[in-house]
C-alpha positions in Angstrom: 27.0 147.3 78.7 26.1 151.2 78.2 27.1 152.6 75.1 28.7 155.2 77.0 31.3 153.3 79.1 32.3 151.5 76.0 33.3 154.3 74.4 34.6 155.9 77.4 36.9 152.9 78.3 37.6 152.1 74.4 38.4 156.3 73.7 40.7 155.9 77.2 42.7 152.9 76.2 43.3 154.5 72.1 44.6 157.4 74.1 46.8 155.4 76.4 48.2 153.6 73.1 48.7 156.3 71.0 50.4 158.7 73.8 52.5 155.5 74.3 53.3 155.9 70.6 54.9 159.4 71.2 56.5 158.9 74.7 59.2 156.5 73.0 60.4 158.4 70.4 60.3 161.1 72.5 62.4 159.0 75.0 65.1 160.4 72.0 64.1 163.8 71.8 61.7 163.1 69.0 58.1 163.9 68.6 56.9 161.5 66.1 53.8 162.7 64.7 53.7 160.8 61.8 51.9 158.1 64.1 48.8 159.6 63.1 49.3 159.8 59.6 49.8 155.6 60.1 46.6 155.3 62.0 45.2 156.7 59.0 46.7 154.6 56.4 46.0 151.3 58.2 42.8 152.2 59.3 41.2 152.9 56.0 43.2 149.6 54.3 41.7 147.7 57.0 38.1 149.0 56.2 38.8 148.5 52.7 39.9 145.1 53.5 37.0 144.1 55.1 34.2 145.9 53.3 35.5 145.6 49.7 37.4 142.0 49.9 35.6 140.7 52.5 39.0 140.0 54.4 38.4 138.8 58.2 38.6 141.3 60.5 41.3 139.6 62.6 43.5 139.5 59.4 42.7 143.5 58.6 44.1 144.2 62.0 47.1 142.5 61.2 47.6 144.0 58.0 46.9 147.4 60.0 49.8 146.6 62.0 52.3 145.5 59.2 51.7 149.0 57.5 52.0 150.7 59.8 55.6 149.0 61.2 56.4 148.4 57.1 55.9 152.6 56.9 57.6 153.5 59.8 61.1 151.8 59.3 60.7 152.9 55.6 60.6 156.6 57.5 62.9 155.9 59.9 65.6 155.1 58.5 65.6 158.4 56.7 64.8 160.4 60.3 66.4 158.1 62.5 68.7 160.6 64.4 67.0 163.8 63.1 66.9 166.3 65.5 63.2 167.2 67.1 62.2 170.1 64.6 62.9 167.9 61.5 61.0 164.6 62.9 58.5 167.3 63.9 57.6 168.8 60.3 57.9 165.2 58.8 55.2 164.0 60.9 53.4 167.0 59.8 53.9 166.8 56.8 52.8 163.2 56.2 49.4 163.6 57.8 48.8 166.9 55.3 49.9 164.5 52.8 47.9 161.9 53.3 44.7 163.3 54.4 45.0 164.6 50.7 45.2 161.4 49.5 42.3 160.1 51.3 40.0 162.9 50.1 40.9 162.1 46.4 40.2 158.2 46.8 36.3 157.7 46.2 37.1 153.5 46.3 37.5 154.5 50.3 35.1 157.2 50.7 36.9 160.0 49.7 35.3 163.1 51.7 32.3 161.5 52.2 34.3 158.6 54.7 33.8 154.7 54.8 30.5 153.8 56.8 28.8 150.2 57.7 31.6 148.4 59.0 30.4 144.8 60.4 30.0 143.9 63.9 32.9 141.8 65.0 31.2 138.2 66.4 27.7 138.8 64.7 26.4 141.1 67.3 26.5 145.1 68.7 27.1 143.6 72.2 30.0 140.9 71.4 31.7 143.7 69.2 31.8 146.2 71.5 33.4 143.3 74.0 35.8 142.3 71.4 37.2 145.7 70.8 37.4 146.5 74.4 39.1 143.0 74.9 42.0 143.7 71.9 42.2 147.4 73.7 42.8 146.6 76.9 45.1 143.1 76.1 47.3 145.9 73.4 47.5 148.2 77.1 48.8 145.4 78.8 51.3 144.1 76.5 52.5 147.1 75.4 52.7 148.6 78.9 54.9 145.4 80.0 57.3 145.9 76.5 57.6 149.7 77.3 58.2 148.7 81.3 61.0 146.6 80.0 62.6 148.6 77.7 62.7 151.6 80.1 64.5 149.6 82.7 67.0 147.9 79.8 70.6 149.0 78.9 68.5 150.6 75.6 66.1 152.2 78.0 69.3 153.7 79.9 70.6 154.6 76.3 67.5 156.6 75.1 67.8 158.6 78.6 71.8 159.8 78.0 70.8 160.8 74.2 67.7 162.8 75.6 69.9 164.3 78.3 72.9 164.7 75.8 73.6 163.2 72.0 77.1 164.3 72.4 77.7 162.2 75.3 76.0 159.4 74.1 77.9 159.3 70.5 80.8 159.7 72.8 79.9 156.3 74.9 79.5 154.5 71.8 75.7 154.5 71.4 74.2 154.1 68.1 71.7 157.0 68.1 70.1 156.4 64.4 69.8 152.6 65.3 68.2 153.2 68.7 66.2 155.6 66.8 64.7 153.1 64.2 64.0 150.7 66.5 61.3 153.1 68.9 60.0 154.6 65.9 59.3 151.6 64.1 57.5 150.2 67.3 55.6 153.8 67.7 54.4 153.2 64.1 53.3 149.5 64.6 51.4 150.4 67.5 50.0 153.2 65.8 48.6 150.9 62.9 46.9 148.8 64.9 45.1 151.0 67.2 44.4 153.2 63.8 42.2 149.9 62.5 40.8 149.6 66.2 39.7 153.0 66.4 37.3 152.9 63.3 36.2 149.7 64.4 35.2 151.1 67.4 32.5 153.5 65.5 32.4 151.0 62.6 33.5 153.8 60.4 36.1 155.4 59.0 36.2 159.5 58.5 39.0 162.5 57.8 37.3 163.6 60.8 38.5 161.0 62.7 42.4 161.6 62.0 42.4 165.4 62.5 45.3 167.5 63.9 43.6 167.6 66.8 44.6 164.6 68.1 47.6 165.7 68.4 46.7 168.1 71.1 45.1 165.5 73.0 47.8 163.3 73.1 50.5 166.1 73.4 48.4 167.1 76.6 48.3 163.7 77.9 51.6 163.0 77.7 53.4 166.4 78.9 50.3 166.6 81.8 50.7 163.2 82.7 54.8 163.3 82.6 57.0 162.4 79.7 59.6 161.0 81.4 58.0 157.8 82.3 55.1 155.6 81.2 53.0 155.8 84.2 51.5 159.5 83.4 50.0 158.4 80.1 48.3 155.3 82.0 47.1 158.0 84.5 46.1 161.1 82.5 44.7 159.3 80.0 41.5 158.6 81.8 41.3 161.7 83.9 41.7 164.2 81.1 39.2 162.2 78.9 37.2 161.7 81.2 36.5 165.2 83.2 34.8 167.0 80.4 32.2 164.6 80.0 31.0 166.1 83.2 30.9 169.6 81.7 27.4 171.0 80.2 27.4 170.2 76.1 28.6 173.9 75.6 32.0 173.6 77.6 32.3 169.9 75.7 32.7 172.0 72.4 35.6 173.6 74.2 37.3 170.4 75.1 40.4 171.2 72.7 40.9 174.7 73.3 40.9 173.3 77.5 43.1 171.0 76.3 45.7 173.4 74.5 45.3 176.0 77.9 46.4 173.2 80.4 49.4 172.0 77.9 50.5 175.6 77.9 50.1 175.9 81.5 51.8 172.6 82.5 54.7 173.4 79.6 55.0 176.7 81.4 54.6 176.0 85.2 55.5 172.0 85.8 57.4 171.3 82.2 58.1 167.5 83.5 54.3 167.1 84.3 52.9 165.8 87.4 54.0 162.0 87.6 57.9 161.8 87.1 60.2 159.4 87.6 61.2 160.9 91.0 58.2 160.6 92.5 57.8 156.9 90.8 60.8 155.8 93.0 59.2 157.9 95.9 56.2 155.9 95.6 57.9 152.8 95.1 60.1 152.7 98.2 57.2 154.4 100.5 55.1 151.0 99.5 58.4 149.2 100.1 58.9 150.6 103.1 55.4 149.9 104.4 55.1 146.4 103.5 58.4 145.8 105.5 56.5 147.5 108.5 53.7 145.3 108.0 55.9 141.7 107.6 57.9 142.7 111.0 55.0 143.7 113.1 
């Protein structure tokens, strides 16, 4: 597999998964940026386990999922039903605190980072195939779980909360409990993705987990469409792939381009390009066409 294709496929999968990690809490109007901090914590934890303690990669990956989920659960006990602004502040603060702690821990590289992670499978080629396989297996599994969530009674409850929290409370919906569930799931997912994110490059560095990631994931979420999981699935490969065709001088402005695009979408098309109405219309059209083919 060419190195450029490997990076495109792997980072696209990371963007899809992490945008879904934002999508779920946003179904309750919560922008849960603590997921970025969870990526960092779980990533460095796995790097330490593999590099210093010689723990097999699979156990380090599972430890990353577990650490992300545990942190997410503990934090969600306090902000499970908090307003959007409070959740955003907690997220930004957690990123800043985590970066500061990492900077001052020489045992995990500090400001220099952690380099030289071993190949999984013994060779660079096998390493790439294993990383790609795990990432896209996660995309399929998480995509299925989110689809089931969106079409369940819990998903309908989340939609009610998004529209009107007071109405949801009057219907007996436990907003805090639902918030704990989605935030814990998102942080668990972010923890595992954080491990894989570093192993894509076989290194960990603070620059991998900068505030710019928030801009990337937010752009994918809102340009694709925040009301359905399919928006992220479609927008992620397009938004990450398009800048690769630009000259290097333009590619360096990628984050600025994302920011401008996000502003325009929020102003001109707040629901994004792939909405629930669009998905329902597409499903109806395909069903109608299938019936015509059967009748003919």
